[in-house]
Residue frames as qw, qx, qy, qz and C-alpha x, y, z in Angstrom:
[[0.291, 0.193, -0.887, -0.301, 73.73, -60.53, -34.32],
 [0.812, -0.178, -0.128, -0.541, 70.91, -62.96, -34.06],
 [0.276, -0.435, 0.826, -0.230, 71.55, -65.63, -31.54],
 [0.454, 0.143, 0.868, -0.141, 68.78, -68.02, -32.30],
 [0.102, 0.002, -0.623, -0.775, 67.25, -68.33, -35.80],
 [0.167, -0.463, -0.867, -0.086, 64.03, -69.80, -34.45],
 [0.071, -0.586, -0.425, 0.686, 63.25, -66.59, -32.64],
 [0.135, 0.369, -0.286, -0.874, 63.07, -64.65, -35.97],
 [0.188, -0.175, -0.866, -0.429, 60.89, -67.32, -37.58],
 [0.097, -0.515, -0.794, 0.308, 58.26, -67.09, -34.90],
 [0.153, 0.586, 0.194, -0.772, 57.44, -63.35, -35.25],
 [0.165, 0.257, -0.605, -0.735, 57.51, -63.85, -39.10],
 [0.155, -0.262, -0.943, -0.136, 55.08, -66.80, -38.77],
 [0.019, -0.583, -0.626, 0.518, 52.94, -64.83, -36.36],
 [0.120, 0.501, -0.118, -0.849, 52.94, -61.82, -38.69],
 [0.181, 0.072, -0.796, -0.573, 51.99, -64.05, -41.65],
 [0.124, -0.420, -0.897, 0.066, 49.23, -65.74, -39.69],
 [0.052, 0.600, 0.404, -0.688, 47.84, -62.35, -38.60],
 [0.174, 0.375, -0.395, -0.820, 47.98, -61.13, -42.21],
 [0.174, -0.137, -0.892, -0.393, 46.12, -64.16, -43.45],
 [0.091, -0.496, -0.764, 0.402, 43.59, -63.68, -40.66],
 [0.102, 0.554, 0.084, -0.822, 43.16, -60.07, -41.58],
 [0.211, 0.167, -0.651, -0.710, 42.55, -60.95, -45.33],
 [0.173, -0.316, -0.929, -0.082, 39.98, -63.66, -44.36],
 [0.053, -0.576, -0.580, 0.573, 38.25, -61.18, -42.15],
 [0.115, 0.433, -0.202, -0.871, 38.25, -58.53, -44.80],
 [0.196, -0.044, -0.852, -0.484, 36.83, -61.00, -47.37],
 [0.139, -0.456, -0.860, 0.184, 34.15, -61.96, -44.90],
 [0.005, 0.561, 0.316, -0.765, 33.27, -58.33, -44.27],
 [0.183, 0.285, -0.458, -0.821, 33.03, -57.62, -47.98],
 [0.202, -0.244, -0.922, -0.222, 30.67, -60.70, -48.38],
 [0.081, -0.571, -0.705, 0.413, 28.47, -59.45, -45.55],
 [0.089, 0.503, 0.004, -0.860, 28.36, -55.88, -46.95],
 [0.189, 0.097, -0.694, -0.688, 27.39, -57.26, -50.44],
 [0.176, -0.386, -0.904, -0.058, 24.67, -59.45, -48.94],
 [0.042, -0.566, -0.507, 0.649, 23.34, -56.50, -47.01],
 [0.148, 0.435, -0.218, -0.861, 23.22, -54.19, -50.01],
 [0.217, -0.032, -0.814, -0.537, 21.81, -56.78, -52.32],
 [0.128, -0.476, -0.848, 0.197, 19.06, -57.78, -49.78],
 [0.029, 0.554, 0.303, -0.775, 18.22, -54.08, -49.39],
 [0.249, 0.306, -0.423, -0.816, 17.90, -53.50, -53.08],
 [0.193, -0.128, -0.928, -0.292, 16.02, -56.68, -53.60],
 [0.049, -0.522, -0.759, 0.387, 13.48, -55.86, -50.90],
 [0.127, 0.517, 0.021, -0.847, 13.07, -52.36, -52.32],
 [0.210, 0.139, -0.700, -0.669, 12.37, -53.90, -55.72],
 [0.156, -0.338, -0.928, 0.029, 9.77, -56.30, -54.29],
 [0.019, 0.576, 0.484, -0.658, 8.13, -53.47, -52.45],
 [0.138, 0.415, -0.296, -0.849, 8.15, -51.37, -55.70],
 [0.248, -0.048, -0.843, -0.475, 6.65, -54.23, -57.76],
 [0.121, -0.448, -0.849, 0.251, 3.93, -54.83, -55.14],
 [0.053, 0.573, 0.217, -0.789, 3.10, -51.12, -55.06],
 [0.149, 0.246, -0.539, -0.792, 3.07, -51.02, -58.87],
 [0.190, -0.282, -0.893, -0.294, 0.43, -53.83, -59.14],
 [0.081, -0.560, -0.667, 0.485, -1.64, -52.27, -56.48],
 [0.059, 0.506, -0.100, -0.855, -1.45, -48.95, -58.33],
 [0.155, 0.031, -0.741, -0.653, -2.36, -50.63, -61.67],
 [0.113, -0.459, -0.881, 0.020, -5.51, -52.15, -60.09],
 [0.024, -0.639, -0.389, 0.664, -6.51, -48.84, -58.63],
 [0.062, 0.417, -0.334, -0.843, -5.89, -47.04, -61.88],
 [0.101, -0.139, -0.871, -0.461, -7.88, -49.59, -63.98],
 [0.106, -0.573, -0.793, 0.178, -10.79, -49.51, -61.60],
 [0.051, -0.637, -0.181, 0.748, -10.70, -45.69, -61.33],
 [0.034, 0.208, -0.577, -0.789, -10.47, -45.37, -65.21],
 [0.109, -0.352, -0.886, -0.283, -13.53, -47.54, -65.62],
 [0.123, -0.706, -0.600, 0.357, -15.51, -45.53, -63.18],
 [0.039, -0.537, 0.103, 0.836, -14.32, -42.16, -64.77],
 [0.016, 0.033, -0.732, -0.681, -15.17, -43.40, -68.15],
 [0.097, -0.531, -0.837, -0.089, -18.68, -44.35, -67.13],
 [0.108, -0.685, -0.331, 0.640, -19.02, -40.98, -65.42],
 [0.021, 0.422, -0.369, -0.828, -17.86, -39.06, -68.51],
 [0.023, -0.186, -0.852, -0.489, -20.05, -41.32, -70.69],
 [0.080, -0.678, -0.706, 0.188, -23.15, -40.63, -68.62],
 [0.087, -0.665, -0.092, 0.736, -22.35, -36.86, -68.86],
 [0.138, 0.381, -0.461, -0.789, -22.05, -36.76, -72.63],
 [0.775, 0.234, 0.175, -0.560, -24.74, -39.40, -73.13],
 [0.854, 0.381, -0.336, -0.115, -22.54, -42.15, -74.62],
 [0.839, -0.474, 0.253, 0.092, -20.65, -44.88, -72.72],
 [0.846, 0.227, 0.196, 0.442, -18.40, -45.57, -75.55],
 [0.251, 0.842, -0.066, 0.473, -17.54, -41.87, -75.90],
 [0.497, -0.820, 0.227, -0.170, -16.45, -41.75, -72.20],
 [0.894, -0.233, 0.290, 0.251, -14.18, -44.68, -72.74],
 [0.650, 0.565, 0.176, 0.477, -12.68, -43.09, -75.84],
 [0.026, -0.908, 0.094, -0.408, -12.13, -39.84, -74.07],
 [0.712, -0.625, 0.320, -0.002, -10.33, -41.59, -71.06],
 [0.864, 0.071, 0.314, 0.388, -8.25, -43.66, -73.56],
 [0.414, 0.760, 0.043, 0.499, -7.24, -40.39, -75.38],
 [0.339, -0.882, 0.224, -0.240, -6.29, -38.87, -72.06],
 [0.805, -0.416, 0.384, 0.177, -4.05, -41.83, -71.27],
 [0.762, 0.420, 0.210, 0.446, -2.52, -41.65, -74.77],
 [0.131, 0.904, -0.067, 0.402, -1.71, -38.05, -74.16],
 [0.618, -0.706, 0.336, -0.077, -0.19, -38.93, -70.75],
 [0.916, -0.031, 0.310, 0.252, 1.83, -41.72, -72.45],
 [0.574, 0.673, 0.078, 0.461, 3.13, -39.42, -75.18],
 [0.178, -0.909, 0.220, -0.307, 4.29, -36.83, -72.57],
 [0.800, -0.479, 0.357, 0.050, 5.95, -39.59, -70.53],
 [0.858, 0.277, 0.278, 0.331, 7.65, -40.96, -73.67],
 [0.411, 0.791, -0.032, 0.452, 8.98, -37.57, -74.79],
 [0.156, -0.797, 0.389, -0.435, 10.35, -36.76, -71.27],
 [0.948, -0.224, -0.224, -0.030, 11.25, -40.30, -70.15],
 [0.635, 0.253, -0.423, 0.595, 14.91, -39.48, -69.39],
 [0.021, -0.436, 0.270, -0.858, 14.03, -36.63, -67.13],
 [0.655, -0.355, 0.086, -0.662, 10.84, -38.05, -65.41],
 [0.978, -0.134, -0.055, -0.148, 11.65, -41.79, -65.25],
 [0.840, 0.287, -0.294, 0.354, 15.33, -42.74, -66.04],
 [0.211, 0.569, -0.408, 0.682, 17.27, -40.12, -64.08],
 [0.553, -0.527, 0.310, -0.566, 15.27, -40.55, -60.78],
 [0.986, -0.126, -0.038, -0.102, 15.55, -44.37, -60.92],
 [0.712, 0.369, -0.365, 0.474, 19.26, -44.31, -61.62],
 [0.001, 0.606, -0.410, 0.682, 19.83, -41.84, -58.81],
 [0.787, -0.422, 0.144, -0.427, 17.70, -44.02, -56.37],
 [0.977, 0.073, -0.165, 0.118, 19.67, -47.12, -57.30],
 [0.480, 0.541, -0.356, 0.591, 22.89, -45.37, -56.90],
 [0.280, -0.595, 0.368, -0.657, 21.93, -44.01, -53.53],
 [0.932, -0.275, 0.002, -0.235, 20.81, -47.48, -52.40],
 [0.898, 0.245, -0.242, 0.273, 24.08, -48.99, -53.43],
 [0.405, 0.482, -0.353, 0.692, 26.34, -46.32, -51.96],
 [0.441, -0.598, 0.260, -0.617, 24.59, -45.75, -48.61]]
Protein backbone atom coordinates (compact mmCIF):
# COMPACT_ATOMS: atom_id res chain seq x y z
CA UNK A 1 0.00 0.00 0.00
CA UNK A 2 0.96 3.59 -0.50
CA UNK A 3 1.76 5.26 2.74
CA UNK A 4 2.02 8.86 1.60
CA UNK A 5 -0.02 10.11 -1.40
CA UNK A 6 2.38 13.04 -1.96
CA UNK A 7 5.18 10.59 -2.84
CA UNK A 8 3.21 9.31 -5.84
CA UNK A 9 2.35 12.82 -7.04
CA UNK A 10 5.96 13.99 -7.13
CA UNK A 11 7.12 11.30 -9.60
CA UNK A 12 4.06 11.93 -11.76
CA UNK A 13 4.70 15.66 -11.71
CA UNK A 14 8.36 15.03 -12.50
CA UNK A 15 7.43 12.72 -15.36
CA UNK A 16 4.93 15.26 -16.70
CA UNK A 17 7.55 18.04 -16.46
CA UNK A 18 10.12 15.89 -18.30
CA UNK A 19 7.55 15.06 -20.95
CA UNK A 20 6.72 18.71 -21.55
CA UNK A 21 10.44 19.56 -21.66
CA UNK A 22 10.94 16.78 -24.19
CA UNK A 23 8.13 18.07 -26.38
CA UNK A 24 9.48 21.64 -26.21
CA UNK A 25 12.97 20.43 -27.15
CA UNK A 26 11.55 18.32 -29.98
CA UNK A 27 9.61 21.32 -31.30
CA UNK A 28 12.72 23.52 -31.09
CA UNK A 29 14.77 20.88 -32.89
CA UNK A 30 12.20 20.66 -35.69
CA UNK A 31 12.22 24.46 -36.02
CA UNK A 32 16.02 24.50 -36.26
CA UNK A 33 16.02 21.72 -38.85
CA UNK A 34 13.40 23.58 -40.90
CA UNK A 35 15.42 26.80 -40.73
CA UNK A 36 18.58 24.91 -41.73
CA UNK A 37 16.94 23.23 -44.73
CA UNK A 38 15.13 26.35 -45.91
CA UNK A 39 18.25 28.51 -45.62
CA UNK A 40 20.20 25.89 -47.56
CA UNK A 41 17.57 25.82 -50.32
CA UNK A 42 17.29 29.62 -50.43
CA UNK A 43 21.06 30.06 -50.69
CA UNK A 44 21.17 27.50 -53.49
CA UNK A 45 18.38 29.33 -55.32
CA UNK A 46 20.19 32.66 -54.96
CA UNK A 47 23.40 31.09 -56.23
CA UNK A 48 21.52 29.58 -59.17
CA UNK A 49 19.89 32.90 -60.05
CA UNK A 50 23.25 34.70 -59.94
CA UNK A 51 24.85 32.07 -62.17
CA UNK A 52 21.84 32.24 -64.48
CA UNK A 53 22.22 35.99 -65.03
CA UNK A 54 25.98 35.73 -65.54
CA UNK A 55 25.38 32.94 -68.05
CA UNK A 56 22.76 35.02 -69.86
CA UNK A 57 25.18 37.94 -70.22
CA UNK A 58 27.86 35.58 -71.53
CA UNK A 59 25.48 33.96 -74.02
CA UNK A 60 24.26 37.34 -75.29
CA UNK A 61 27.75 38.70 -75.84
CA UNK A 62 28.98 35.42 -77.33
CA UNK A 63 25.96 35.30 -79.65
CA UNK A 64 26.60 38.82 -80.91
CA UNK A 65 30.25 38.00 -81.56
CA UNK A 66 29.33 34.73 -83.27
CA UNK A 67 26.66 36.42 -85.39
CA UNK A 68 29.14 39.07 -86.52
CA UNK A 69 31.70 36.36 -87.33
CA UNK A 70 29.19 34.31 -89.34
CA UNK A 71 27.96 37.51 -90.99
CA UNK A 72 31.47 38.43 -92.07
CA UNK A 73 32.03 34.91 -93.43
CA UNK A 74 28.87 34.96 -95.55
CA UNK A 75 29.14 38.64 -96.42
CA UNK A 76 25.97 39.81 -94.66
CA UNK A 77 25.77 40.89 -91.02
CA UNK A 78 22.00 40.45 -91.04
CA UNK A 79 22.40 36.95 -92.38
CA UNK A 80 24.74 36.05 -89.52
CA UNK A 81 22.19 37.24 -86.97
CA UNK A 82 19.41 35.29 -88.68
CA UNK A 83 21.51 32.12 -88.75
CA UNK A 84 22.34 32.41 -85.03
CA UNK A 85 18.68 33.19 -84.24
CA UNK A 86 17.66 30.07 -86.20
CA UNK A 87 20.20 28.05 -84.24
CA UNK A 88 18.68 29.28 -80.96
CA UNK A 89 15.18 28.55 -82.23
CA UNK A 90 16.25 24.98 -83.01
CA UNK A 91 17.82 24.58 -79.55
CA UNK A 92 14.65 26.00 -77.97
CA UNK A 93 12.48 23.57 -79.90
CA UNK A 94 14.62 20.62 -78.81
CA UNK A 95 14.47 21.79 -75.18
CA UNK A 96 10.70 22.24 -75.39
CA UNK A 97 10.15 18.77 -76.77
CA UNK A 98 12.36 17.10 -74.15
CA UNK A 99 11.70 19.51 -71.25
CA UNK A 100 10.56 16.82 -68.81
CA UNK A 101 13.67 14.72 -69.31
CA UNK A 102 16.24 17.51 -69.58
CA UNK A 103 14.88 20.17 -67.22
CA UNK A 104 12.02 19.11 -64.96
CA UNK A 105 13.31 15.74 -63.73
CA UNK A 106 16.83 16.95 -62.77
CA UNK A 107 15.42 20.01 -60.99
CA UNK A 108 12.91 17.94 -59.02
CA UNK A 109 15.61 15.41 -58.08
CA UNK A 110 17.98 18.17 -56.95
CA UNK A 111 15.30 19.81 -54.79
CA UNK A 112 14.26 16.51 -53.22
CA UNK A 113 17.90 15.69 -52.51
CA UNK A 114 18.39 19.12 -50.89
CA UNK A 115 15.35 18.74 -48.66
CA UNK A 116 16.02 15.13 -47.62
CA UNK A 117 19.73 15.43 -46.86
